[in-house]
C-alpha positions as CSV (number, residue, x, y, z in Angstrom):
1,M,30.1,49.5,77.0
2,T,29.7,50.4,73.2
3,P,33.0,50.2,70.9
4,A,32.7,54.0,70.3
5,S,33.4,54.9,74.0
6,C,36.9,52.8,73.8
7,P,38.6,55.7,71.9
8,A,37.3,58.2,74.0
9,R,38.6,56.6,77.0
10,R,42.0,56.0,75.6
11,A,42.2,59.8,74.6
12,L,41.2,60.8,78.2
13,G,43.8,58.3,79.8
14,V,46.5,59.9,77.3
15,A,45.5,63.6,78.6
16,L,45.7,62.6,82.1
17,L,49.2,61.0,81.7
18,L,50.3,64.2,80.2
19,I,48.9,66.4,82.8
20,V,50.8,64.0,85.4
21,M,54.2,64.2,83.5
22,T,54.1,68.0,83.2
23,V,53.5,68.5,86.9
24,A,56.1,66.2,87.8
25,A,58.9,67.9,85.5
26,R,58.2,71.2,87.2
27,P,60.1,72.3,90.3
28,A,58.3,72.4,93.4
29,L,57.1,76.0,93.9
30,A,56.8,77.7,97.3
31,S,53.4,78.9,98.5
32,D,54.5,82.5,97.4
33,G,55.6,81.3,93.9
34,T,59.4,82.6,94.2
35,A,61.5,79.4,93.2
36,A,61.2,80.4,89.6
37,D,62.5,83.9,90.4
38,D,65.3,82.5,92.7
39,T,66.5,80.1,89.6
40,A,66.3,83.1,87.3
41,A,68.3,85.4,89.8
42,A,70.9,82.6,90.3
43,A,71.3,82.1,86.7
44,Q,71.9,85.8,86.2
45,K,74.3,85.9,88.8
46,A,76.4,83.2,87.3
47,R,76.3,84.8,84.0
48,E,77.6,88.1,85.7
49,Q,80.4,86.4,87.6
50,A,81.6,84.7,84.4
51,A,81.6,88.1,82.6
52,W,83.8,89.6,85.3
53,A,86.2,86.7,85.4
54,R,86.7,87.4,81.8
55,F,87.0,91.1,82.2
56,V,90.2,92.8,80.8
57,P,90.8,96.5,81.4
58,P,90.7,98.6,78.2
59,H,94.0,99.3,76.9
60,D,95.7,102.1,78.5
61,A,98.9,103.8,77.5
62,R,99.6,105.6,80.8
63,H,98.4,103.4,83.9
64,D,99.3,100.0,85.2
65,W,96.5,97.4,86.0
66,L,96.7,95.0,88.9
67,Q,93.8,92.3,89.9
68,L,93.9,91.0,93.4
69,K,92.6,87.3,94.4
70,S,89.5,88.9,95.7
71,G,88.7,90.0,92.1
72,E,89.4,93.7,92.6
73,W,91.0,95.5,89.9
74,L,93.4,98.5,90.8
75,K,94.7,101.3,88.2
76,G,97.9,103.1,88.9
77,E,101.5,102.8,88.8
78,L,103.6,99.5,89.9
79,R,106.5,100.9,91.7
80,A,108.4,97.7,92.5
81,M,108.1,94.0,93.8
82,Y,110.9,92.9,96.4
83,Q,110.8,90.6,99.1
84,Y,107.6,89.3,97.8
85,Q,106.0,92.8,98.5
86,V,104.5,95.0,95.8
87,E,104.4,98.5,95.9
88,F,101.5,99.9,94.0
89,D,100.6,103.7,93.7
90,S,97.0,104.9,93.3
91,D,95.8,108.3,92.6
92,K,92.9,107.7,95.0
93,L,94.4,105.2,97.4
94,K,97.7,106.4,97.5
95,L,100.7,104.2,97.9
96,L,99.5,100.8,98.6
97,N,101.8,97.6,100.1
98,L,100.4,94.3,98.8
99,K,101.4,90.7,99.0
100,W,102.8,89.3,95.9
101,K,100.9,86.3,96.5
102,D,97.6,88.0,96.4
103,V,98.2,89.4,92.9
104,V,96.6,87.2,90.2
105,R,97.0,89.5,87.2
106,L,99.2,92.4,86.3
107,R,99.6,94.6,83.3
108,T,102.0,97.4,82.7
109,A,102.1,100.2,80.3
110,W,105.5,101.2,81.1
111,H,108.7,99.1,80.7
112,H,110.1,97.7,83.9
113,T,113.0,95.7,84.7
114,V,112.4,92.1,86.2
115,G,114.9,89.9,87.9
116,I,114.3,86.1,86.6
117,Q,115.8,83.2,88.5
118,M,118.1,81.1,86.0
119,G,119.6,78.2,87.8
120,D,121.9,79.7,90.4
121,R,122.1,83.0,88.6
122,T,119.5,86.0,88.1
123,R,118.8,87.3,84.8
124,T,117.7,90.9,84.3
125,L,115.3,91.8,81.5
126,S,113.4,94.9,80.6
127,G,109.8,95.2,79.0
128,R,106.2,95.5,79.6
129,L,105.1,92.9,81.9
130,E,101.7,90.8,81.9
131,L,101.2,88.5,84.7
132,D,98.4,85.9,84.4
133,G,98.1,83.4,87.2
134,D,101.2,81.5,87.2
135,T,102.7,82.9,83.9
136,L,104.7,86.2,83.4
137,R,105.2,87.6,80.0
138,V,108.0,90.3,79.2
139,H,107.1,92.2,76.0
140,S,110.0,94.0,74.5
141,A,111.2,95.1,71.3
142,S,113.1,91.8,70.5
143,G,109.7,89.6,71.3
144,T,107.8,88.2,74.0
145,Q,109.5,85.8,76.6
146,T,107.3,83.5,79.1
147,F,108.6,82.5,82.4
148,P,106.8,80.7,85.3
149,R,105.8,83.1,88.1
150,D,107.9,81.2,90.8
151,Q,111.1,82.4,88.8
152,V,110.5,86.1,89.5
153,V,112.8,87.3,92.1
154,S,112.0,91.0,91.7
155,I,110.4,93.8,89.8
156,G,112.4,97.2,89.5
157,A,111.4,100.7,88.6
158,S,110.0,101.7,85.3
159,T,112.9,102.5,82.9
160,D,110.8,105.3,81.7
161,R,110.3,107.1,85.0
162,A,113.4,106.0,86.7
163,L,113.9,109.2,88.7
164,R,110.7,108.6,90.3
165,Y,111.6,105.6,92.3
166,W,113.9,106.7,94.8
167,R,112.9,106.1,98.3
168,G,113.9,108.3,101.3
169,K,113.3,109.1,105.0
170,F,114.3,112.0,107.2
171,S,114.0,112.0,111.2
172,L,114.7,114.9,113.2
173,G,114.7,115.1,117.0
174,S,115.7,118.0,119.4
175,N,115.6,118.9,123.0
176,L,115.9,122.4,124.0
177,R,116.1,123.4,127.9
178,S,116.7,126.8,129.4
179,G,116.8,128.2,133.1
180,N,119.3,127.0,135.4
181,S,121.1,125.3,132.6
182,E,121.0,125.8,128.9
183,V,121.0,122.7,126.9
184,V,120.4,122.3,123.1
185,D,120.3,118.7,121.8
186,A,119.8,117.9,118.0
187,N,120.0,114.9,116.1
188,L,119.3,114.2,112.3
189,K,118.8,110.7,110.5
190,A,118.4,110.3,107.0
191,N,118.0,107.3,104.4
192,L,118.2,107.4,100.8
193,R,117.7,104.0,98.5
194,R,117.2,102.7,95.1
195,L,116.0,99.3,94.3
196,T,116.3,97.6,90.8
197,A,115.5,94.2,89.7
198,A,119.4,93.7,89.6
199,S,120.9,95.9,92.2
200,R,120.4,97.8,95.6
201,F,121.7,101.1,96.7
202,N,121.4,102.3,100.3
203,A,122.7,105.5,102.0
204,D,122.5,106.4,105.7
205,Y,123.3,109.6,107.6
206,L,123.4,110.0,111.6
207,G,124.4,113.4,113.1
208,N,124.3,114.3,116.9
209,F,124.8,117.9,118.2
210,S,124.9,119.0,122.0
211,R,125.7,122.1,123.7
212,S,125.4,123.1,127.4
213,Q,126.3,126.3,129.0
214,G,127.7,127.2,125.7
215,V,130.2,124.4,125.6
216,T,129.8,121.8,122.6
217,T,129.7,118.2,124.4
218,T,128.5,116.2,121.5
219,N,129.1,116.6,117.8
220,N,129.5,113.7,115.5
221,H,128.6,112.6,112.1
222,R,128.3,109.1,110.3
223,L,127.6,108.7,106.8
224,N,127.8,105.2,105.1
225,G,126.4,103.4,102.1
226,Y,126.7,100.4,100.0
227,F,125.8,99.0,96.6
228,D,124.6,95.4,96.2
229,R,124.3,93.2,93.1
230,F,122.0,90.5,93.2
231,L,123.7,87.2,92.1
232,S,120.6,84.9,92.8
233,R,117.3,84.8,94.8
234,R,119.2,85.0,98.1
235,F,122.9,85.6,97.6
236,F,124.3,89.2,96.7
237,W,127.6,90.8,96.3
238,R,128.3,94.0,98.0
239,L,130.5,95.5,95.5
240,L,131.6,98.5,97.6
241,S,130.6,99.5,101.1
242,A,131.8,103.0,102.6
243,E,131.7,104.8,105.8
244,Y,133.0,108.3,107.1
245,F,132.7,109.0,110.7
246,Q,133.8,112.2,112.5
247,D,133.6,112.5,116.5
248,R,136.2,115.3,117.5
249,P,135.0,115.3,121.0
250,S,135.9,111.6,121.3
251,N,139.4,112.7,119.8
252,L,138.4,111.2,116.4
253,E,139.0,113.7,113.5
254,R,137.9,111.4,110.9
255,Q,137.3,107.6,110.1
256,L,137.0,106.3,106.5
257,T,136.3,102.6,105.8
258,L,136.1,101.0,102.4
259,G,135.5,97.4,101.9
260,T,133.6,94.5,99.7
261,S,131.5,91.6,100.9
262,Y,129.0,89.0,100.1
263,G,125.9,88.5,101.8
264,Y,123.0,86.1,102.0
265,D,119.3,86.7,102.7
266,I,118.2,84.5,105.7
267,I,114.8,85.5,105.6
268,R,112.7,87.1,102.8
269,T,109.1,87.4,103.1
270,P,106.5,90.3,102.8
271,D,106.7,91.0,106.6
272,T,110.3,90.2,107.6
273,E,113.7,90.6,106.2
274,W,116.8,89.1,107.6
275,R,120.2,89.4,105.8
276,V,123.8,88.8,106.7
277,S,127.2,90.0,105.2
278,G,131.0,89.6,105.6
279,G,134.0,90.7,103.9
280,L,137.3,92.6,103.9
281,G,138.1,96.3,103.7
282,A,140.5,98.8,105.0
283,T,140.2,101.5,107.5
284,E,142.1,104.9,108.0
285,K,141.7,106.7,111.3
286,R,143.1,110.3,112.0
287,Y,143.1,111.7,115.7
288,V,142.5,115.2,116.8
289,S,145.6,114.8,119.0
290,V,147.8,112.1,120.2
291,A,150.4,111.5,123.0
292,A,154.0,112.5,122.2
293,G,155.8,109.8,120.0
294,E,152.3,108.5,118.7
295,Q,151.0,108.9,115.2
296,A,148.0,110.9,114.5
297,R,147.2,108.6,111.5
298,E,146.5,104.7,111.5
299,V,145.7,102.7,108.4
300,S,144.5,99.1,109.1
301,P,143.1,96.2,107.3
302,S,139.8,95.2,108.6
303,L,137.2,92.2,108.6
304,Q,133.8,93.5,108.3
305,L,130.6,91.7,109.3
306,G,126.9,93.0,109.4
307,T,123.4,91.9,109.6
308,Y,120.2,93.9,109.0
309,Y,116.6,92.8,110.3
310,D,113.4,94.5,109.3
311,D,110.2,93.1,110.9
312,D,106.5,94.6,110.4
313,L,105.2,93.7,113.9
314,T,101.9,94.9,113.2
315,S,100.3,97.0,110.3
316,T,101.2,100.4,112.0
317,L,104.5,99.2,113.9
318,D,108.0,98.4,112.3
319,L,111.2,97.1,114.0
320,T,114.5,97.5,112.5
321,V,117.9,96.4,113.6
322,D,121.2,97.4,111.9
323,Y,124.4,96.1,113.3
324,S,128.0,96.2,111.7
325,M,131.3,95.6,113.2
326,Q,135.1,95.5,112.3
327,L,137.9,93.6,113.6
328,L,141.1,96.2,113.2
329,Q,144.7,96.0,114.3
330,R,145.4,97.0,118.0
331,D,146.8,100.4,117.4
332,A,143.6,101.1,115.1
333,G,141.1,100.2,118.0
334,R,141.4,96.4,117.5
335,Y,137.4,96.0,117.4
336,S,134.4,98.4,116.7
337,H,130.7,98.2,116.3
338,H,127.8,100.4,115.4
339,L,124.4,99.4,116.3
340,V,121.0,101.1,115.5
341,T,117.6,99.5,116.8
342,T,114.5,101.7,115.5
343,L,110.8,101.1,116.6
344,S,108.6,103.0,114.1
345,S,105.1,103.8,114.3
346,D,102.7,105.4,111.8
347,L,101.1,108.4,112.8
348,I,99.7,110.5,109.8
349,G,100.3,109.7,106.3
350,D,103.8,109.6,105.6
351,L,104.6,110.9,109.1
352,D,106.1,108.4,111.7
353,L,107.3,108.6,115.2
354,D,110.7,106.7,115.7
355,V,112.5,105.7,118.9
356,S,116.1,104.5,118.1
357,L,118.6,103.1,120.5
358,V,122.4,103.8,119.1
359,W,125.3,101.9,120.5
360,D,128.8,102.3,119.3
361,R,131.8,100.8,120.9
362,V,135.7,101.1,120.1
363,Q,137.7,98.4,122.3
364,N,140.9,100.5,122.3
365,P,140.3,104.2,122.2
366,R,143.1,106.5,121.4
367,P,144.2,108.8,124.3
368,A,144.3,112.5,123.4
369,A,147.5,114.6,124.0
370,D,146.4,115.8,127.6
371,G,145.9,111.9,128.4
372,T,142.1,111.9,128.5
373,L,140.9,108.6,127.4
374,P,137.5,108.5,125.8
375,E,134.8,106.2,126.9
376,R,134.6,102.6,125.0
377,D,131.0,102.8,124.7
378,D,128.6,105.7,123.5
379,Y,124.7,105.3,123.9
380,Q,122.0,107.3,122.7
381,L,118.1,107.2,122.9
382,I,116.7,109.2,120.1
383,L,113.0,110.4,119.9
384,S,112.4,111.8,116.6
385,L,109.4,112.6,113.9
386,S,110.1,111.2,110.6
387,Y,108.8,111.9,107.1
388,S,109.0,109.2,104.1
389,F,109.0,110.0,100.6
């Protein structure tokens, strides 16, 4: 071997080594050569996901924005958040009920009221809201305040559009029969409520009318309402509760009850609500007629107890139980209660089909002037069509 051939051999060896190293550094290619394309596609997808994660909706002075855990953004109006349930109104998707835990980001265009848990009290603030993960910021004219997400008790209606956030429900049921007997049965139920971050107002009406062979057999009307002030995440003060009841066929010209009480939310989840309350009040009763020597008007102090239960059994079926009772003096009836149990099924849009069982009881009813004694118990089974707004 000549000396001149050594450099050539060394150069050839270096070239072969470089070729081996280049081949080893490349990813193994499939026979169709798609590995490089897959790697590029994965990198592009990662860049797109990172871009969406950083996405913030453009500034909008008219709409609220909400993002779900799934990454979806919704544009519309935040109505309220209560019982860990969010009401969000979209122009296209209409009114949506979402779980608070599924909302990861929120930005409101309008000022809302928000209840913040501060120790054993609830503080109410107003401003534009911005939720980012576990942090809520409240922007107002006085500045920006920051709170942990788990201190948020409720979010109330926009202070700029407060009149739009009343809720209501009307139910109408009837039964008309003619032929051997002419019977007309009609009943009407109505509910009106308003919820803010600091308070709750609720009013209910239940009326029944029956006429058979030209004679009125049922004609009663019950209107009750209350106003609650939230004291903490679970305690509330029912500043005033009132009820008016009239049932002339049962010898009751009118019954008026006023009271105040305290309450506690036993269960507060997106699907289930259960609360109890108790307090003191006064009841006035006036009778259509009474026996000789008896007074037609009675006023009695009363012990008032009540409970309300609401459970979303399925996505289309809802059960509510509303029970109230009073302990009175003997001449005023001693004991009375009012129970309304309703099973509501979604039909189309805002229309529901309701089946309600109503049970009223008076332990010691007052006899009429002719000695007729009303029944202690009064039962009703009501089938009605309801509309919510």
